[in-house]
SEGU-159841 format. One record per residue (C-alpha): residue in one letter; chain; x, y, z negated. Coordinates in Angstrom, 2 decimals, m for minus. Example, Ala and Ser with C-alpha at 12.3 -4.5 7.8 and 13.67 -1.06 7.14 Angstrom:
// residues 2
- A	A	12.30	m4.50	m7.80
- S	A	13.67	m1.06	m7.14
//
This chain:
// residues 284
- M	A	0.00	0.00	0.00
- M	A	2.80	2.43	m0.90
- R	A	4.56	1.82	2.40
- K	A	1.31	2.48	4.29
- L	A	0.91	5.76	2.40
- L	A	4.47	6.77	3.26
- C	A	3.77	6.05	6.91
- L	A	0.63	8.20	6.72
- V	A	2.50	11.05	5.02
- A	A	5.25	10.94	7.63
- L	A	2.69	10.89	10.42
- V	A	0.80	13.88	9.04
- A	A	4.03	15.83	8.43
- T	A	5.43	15.26	11.90
- V	A	2.58	14.56	14.27
- S	A	4.59	15.86	17.20
- G	A	7.10	13.28	18.41
- Y	A	6.42	10.86	15.54
- C	A	6.34	7.78	17.79
- G	A	7.87	8.47	21.17
- K	A	7.55	6.25	24.18
- R	A	8.48	2.68	23.36
- E	A	11.21	2.48	25.99
- F	A	13.00	5.48	24.47
- R	A	12.70	4.76	20.77
- N	A	14.92	2.54	18.66
- I	A	16.27	2.16	15.14
- E	A	19.98	2.56	14.47
- V	A	21.26	0.88	11.31
- L	A	23.81	3.25	9.76
- M	A	24.81	1.39	6.60
- R	A	24.16	m2.27	5.82
- P	A	24.84	m4.43	2.75
- P	A	27.80	m6.82	3.06
- P	A	26.87	m10.53	3.23
- V	A	28.25	m11.20	m0.26
- V	A	28.60	m8.77	m3.15
- E	A	30.59	m10.03	m6.14
- V	A	29.75	m8.47	m9.49
- I	A	30.56	m8.94	m13.15
- V	A	27.72	m9.46	m15.62
- G	A	27.43	m6.32	m17.73
- E	A	28.89	m4.01	m15.09
- S	A	27.09	m1.83	m12.56
- V	A	26.49	m2.34	m8.85
- S	A	25.35	0.04	m6.12
- I	A	24.63	m0.90	m2.48
- V	A	23.42	1.40	0.29
- C	A	21.17	0.53	3.21
- S	A	20.25	3.24	5.71
- A	A	18.88	3.63	9.22
- H	A	17.93	6.38	11.65
- G	A	15.04	6.45	14.10
- H	A	15.70	7.70	17.62
- N	A	12.69	9.30	19.29
- M	A	10.73	8.40	16.19
- N	A	10.72	9.20	12.50
- D	A	13.31	7.58	10.26
- P	A	12.09	4.15	9.12
- L	A	11.12	2.98	5.65
- V	A	13.80	1.16	3.69
- Y	A	13.18	m1.15	0.73
- W	A	14.62	m4.22	m1.03
- V	A	13.33	m7.75	m1.60
- K	A	14.62	m10.17	m4.24
- G	A	14.46	m13.96	m4.35
- V	A	14.42	m14.77	m0.64
- G	A	15.96	m18.20	m1.21
- P	A	19.36	m19.61	m0.29
- D	A	18.40	m19.73	3.40
- Y	A	16.65	m16.31	3.27
- T	A	13.32	m17.73	4.46
- K	A	11.25	m17.27	1.30
- K	A	8.97	m14.27	1.03
- G	A	10.57	m13.02	m2.17
- K	A	9.37	m10.09	m4.25
- A	A	9.60	m6.49	m3.10
- L	A	11.43	m4.32	m5.61
- P	A	9.90	m1.01	m6.74
- G	A	10.68	2.00	m4.62
- T	A	10.43	2.59	m0.89
- S	A	12.49	5.33	0.74
- I	A	12.63	6.95	4.14
- G	A	15.87	6.53	6.04
- K	A	18.08	5.49	3.13
- S	A	17.75	3.40	m0.02
- V	A	20.23	2.53	m2.76
- F	A	20.09	m0.82	m4.51
- S	A	21.38	m0.03	m7.98
- I	A	21.68	m1.95	m11.25
- E	A	23.22	m0.14	m14.22
- E	A	24.10	m3.30	m16.13
- V	A	23.95	m6.55	m14.20
- E	A	22.33	m9.48	m16.03
- A	A	22.46	m13.17	m15.18
- E	A	18.90	m13.10	m13.80
- D	A	19.95	m10.43	m11.29
- I	A	22.24	m12.91	m9.52
- D	A	20.12	m13.92	m6.54
- S	A	19.51	m13.64	m2.80
- Y	A	18.28	m10.26	m1.57
- K	A	17.54	m8.46	1.64
- C	A	17.26	m4.87	2.77
- V	A	14.14	m4.40	4.89
- I	A	13.98	m1.62	7.47
- E	A	10.45	m1.07	8.69
- D	A	9.14	1.70	10.93
- C	A	5.61	2.99	11.33
- C	A	5.50	2.57	15.10
- G	A	4.94	m1.16	15.26
- E	A	8.53	m2.17	15.98
- P	A	9.88	m5.47	14.53
- K	A	11.29	m5.29	11.02
- I	A	15.04	m5.39	10.53
- E	A	16.06	m7.61	7.62
- I	A	19.62	m7.67	6.30
- A	A	20.20	m10.43	3.74
- F	A	22.96	m10.58	1.15
- E	A	24.01	m12.56	m1.90
- L	A	24.69	m11.04	m5.29
- V	A	27.15	m13.42	m6.98
- V	A	29.45	m13.64	m9.97
- P	A	33.02	m14.98	m9.70
- D	A	33.04	m18.77	m9.59
- D	A	35.92	m18.86	m12.12
- T	A	36.82	m22.10	m10.44
- C	A	37.63	m24.95	m12.81
- K	A	37.38	m22.78	m15.92
- D	A	34.74	m23.69	m18.48
- V	A	33.17	m20.23	m18.36
- Y	A	29.62	m21.39	m17.74
- G	A	29.56	m24.46	m19.97
- V	A	30.01	m27.15	m17.36
- G	A	33.37	m28.53	m18.41
- N	A	35.79	m29.69	m15.75
- V	A	33.17	m30.25	m13.07
- V	A	32.07	m26.90	m11.74
- Y	A	28.99	m26.40	m9.61
- G	A	30.37	m24.43	m6.68
- A	A	27.37	m24.43	m4.40
- T	A	27.00	m22.55	m1.16
- W	A	24.19	m22.95	1.34
- L	A	25.85	m24.29	4.46
- Q	A	24.62	m26.08	7.54
- K	A	27.54	m28.43	8.20
- L	A	29.05	m31.00	5.88
- A	A	32.49	m30.18	7.30
- D	A	32.07	m26.60	6.09
- A	A	31.28	m27.85	2.58
- V	A	34.43	m29.99	2.59
- K	A	36.47	m27.01	3.81
- D	A	35.00	m24.62	1.23
- C	A	35.71	m26.96	m1.69
- K	A	39.26	m27.50	m0.43
- S	A	39.87	m23.74	m0.19
- K	A	39.08	m23.51	m3.91
- G	A	41.51	m26.28	m4.84
- M	A	38.57	m28.63	m5.34
- E	A	36.93	m31.45	m3.40
- L	A	33.39	m32.25	m2.39
- A	A	32.00	m34.37	m5.21
- L	A	31.72	m38.12	m4.66
- P	A	31.23	m40.39	m7.69
- K	A	33.50	m43.44	m7.76
- N	A	31.52	m45.38	m10.37
- A	A	28.27	m45.30	m12.35
- I	A	29.79	m43.20	m15.15
- E	A	30.97	m40.53	m12.72
- N	A	27.56	m40.55	m11.06
- A	A	25.90	m39.92	m14.43
- L	A	28.43	m37.18	m15.23
- L	A	27.80	m35.47	m11.91
- L	A	24.04	m35.62	m12.39
- H	A	24.40	m34.11	m15.86
- D	A	26.72	m31.34	m14.70
- M	A	24.41	m30.44	m11.83
- M	A	21.52	m29.88	m14.20
- V	A	23.66	m27.95	m16.70
- S	A	24.91	m25.74	m13.89
- F	A	21.38	m24.94	m12.73
- N	A	20.71	m23.60	m16.21
- T	A	24.02	m21.89	m17.02
- H	A	25.85	m20.89	m13.84
- P	A	24.30	m17.68	m12.43
- N	A	25.29	m18.58	m8.86
- A	A	23.49	m21.92	m9.09
- N	A	20.10	m20.53	m10.11
- K	A	18.92	m19.97	m6.55
- F	A	19.43	m23.69	m5.86
- S	A	17.59	m24.89	m8.95
- R	A	14.52	m26.04	m7.00
- E	A	16.45	m27.98	m4.39
- N	A	16.09	m31.74	m4.84
- W	A	19.03	m32.93	m2.75
- L	A	22.72	m32.02	m2.69
- W	A	25.41	m33.22	m0.33
- L	A	28.04	m35.75	m1.35
- G	A	31.44	m36.30	0.22
- A	A	30.54	m39.44	2.19
- H	A	29.60	m40.19	5.81
- D	A	29.22	m43.00	8.35
- N	A	30.20	m40.93	11.40
- N	A	32.81	m43.40	12.60
- W	A	30.76	m46.61	12.41
- E	A	27.05	m46.74	11.72
- G	A	26.45	m48.30	8.31
- I	A	30.13	m48.20	7.30
- W	A	30.38	m45.44	4.74
- Q	A	33.63	m43.56	4.17
- T	A	34.87	m40.65	2.09
- S	A	34.89	m37.17	3.64
- K	A	38.30	m36.53	2.10
- K	A	40.43	m39.30	3.61
- D	A	37.98	m41.55	5.48
- E	A	38.53	m44.30	2.89
- F	A	35.87	m46.98	2.56
- L	A	33.48	m46.48	m0.35
- T	A	33.94	m48.77	m3.33
- F	A	30.82	m47.50	m5.13
- T	A	27.37	m46.43	m3.93
- N	A	24.10	m45.64	m5.65
- W	A	21.60	m45.83	m2.81
- D	A	17.92	m45.37	m3.47
- R	A	15.49	m48.15	m2.57
- K	A	15.51	m48.94	1.17
- Q	A	18.40	m46.54	1.72
- P	A	20.39	m45.85	3.79
- D	A	17.92	m46.23	6.64
- N	A	19.45	m44.03	9.39
- K	A	16.02	m42.51	10.06
- I	A	15.75	m40.84	13.48
- T	A	12.14	m39.63	13.49
- D	A	12.80	m36.13	12.10
- A	A	11.15	m33.62	14.43
- D	A	14.10	m31.23	14.25
- H	A	16.88	m33.75	14.74
- F	A	19.34	m33.32	17.57
- P	A	19.85	m36.18	20.06
- S	A	23.35	m36.88	18.74
- D	A	22.48	m36.33	15.07
- T	A	21.43	m39.37	13.04
- Q	A	21.37	m39.65	9.27
- N	A	25.09	m39.97	8.74
- V	A	25.89	m37.95	5.59
- A	A	25.11	m38.80	1.98
- G	A	23.13	m36.80	m0.55
- I	A	22.32	m37.20	m4.24
- H	A	18.91	m36.55	m5.79
- R	A	19.03	m34.07	m8.65
- G	A	16.47	m35.97	m10.68
- S	A	17.32	m39.65	m10.29
- G	A	20.97	m39.53	m9.22
- R	A	20.11	m41.93	m6.39
- W	A	21.64	m41.49	m2.94
- D	A	20.08	m41.06	0.47
- D	A	21.47	m40.71	3.99
- S	A	20.66	m37.42	5.67
- Y	A	21.02	m35.33	8.82
- M	A	24.07	m33.10	9.09
- H	A	21.89	m30.26	10.36
- F	A	19.94	m30.08	7.08
- K	A	20.76	m27.05	4.94
- R	A	21.77	m28.29	1.52
- A	A	23.74	m27.16	m1.44
- Y	A	26.74	m29.16	m2.63
- V	A	28.99	m29.63	m5.63
- C	A	32.72	m28.97	m5.70
- L	A	34.62	m31.22	m8.07
- C	A	37.57	m29.84	m10.02
- P	A	40.78	m31.88	m10.19
- E	A	41.23	m33.72	m13.48
- R	A	42.82	m31.53	m16.11
- E	A	44.33	m32.59	m19.40
- D	A	43.49	m29.29	m21.07
- V	A	39.73	m29.68	m20.49
- A	A	37.76	m32.09	m22.62
- P	A	35.38	m34.35	m20.66
- I	A	31.64	m33.89	m21.02
- A	A	29.73	m36.57	m22.85
- A	A	27.21	m36.76	m20.03
- V	A	26.27	m40.37	m20.55
- D	A	25.50	m39.73	m24.22
- A	A	23.23	m36.84	m23.19
- Q	A	20.99	m39.05	m21.10
//
């Protein structure tokens, strides 16, 4: 309603030339949020989003929070709509502010909206027990390729998690749930049921290997009737069968999945003598 009123006010104020001919009008984005903004809890953050209308009035600019890790959720519009320029500002960042956002640029002439998404994140503090998850840190990022997940974990001195026995599987399941509750960066993934594991059968169908060194698996925890190499997914590509493994956040059981699915993942820290292990099995 407020945005409609602003459009009406702008129209009344500048009736002449408000919406020029469609072929001559366009919106120029002047300042856009960066894809990732790293902040410290307790400190301030300020981000500018601005745009100019050519042969039309300057567009409305506002912010939306909680658009999901793949930016497809509707989210919640934050208070305040400006004309031409808006500043996203938090005086003291709190854990609940760590989320997915987007700047929305919307004109009053019927042109398509421009949406610029970004992530507000805290430092991962890789392999430090800052968020209460011991020596297994949830380092999730929403990626579309398993190879990118392997690469991202490696860049942090970690590896894509793959339990080697039932105890490690229980530990991983425990740490995932703890991370959803304590790691600010993991909150946006807290409703996702499946996470990638570091295993695949890309080389030979039904022969599962590690993503790290292509070693044959010595432990699996497949769910009932899995893996099934299902190929009836409507969005699957001709060359894409279910050839990567995932773990269910509730049961800890595994499933085979399509590589084109967007899923979070867990980066596993190397074993460290100075970090006490988590009694995950006792917690179950």
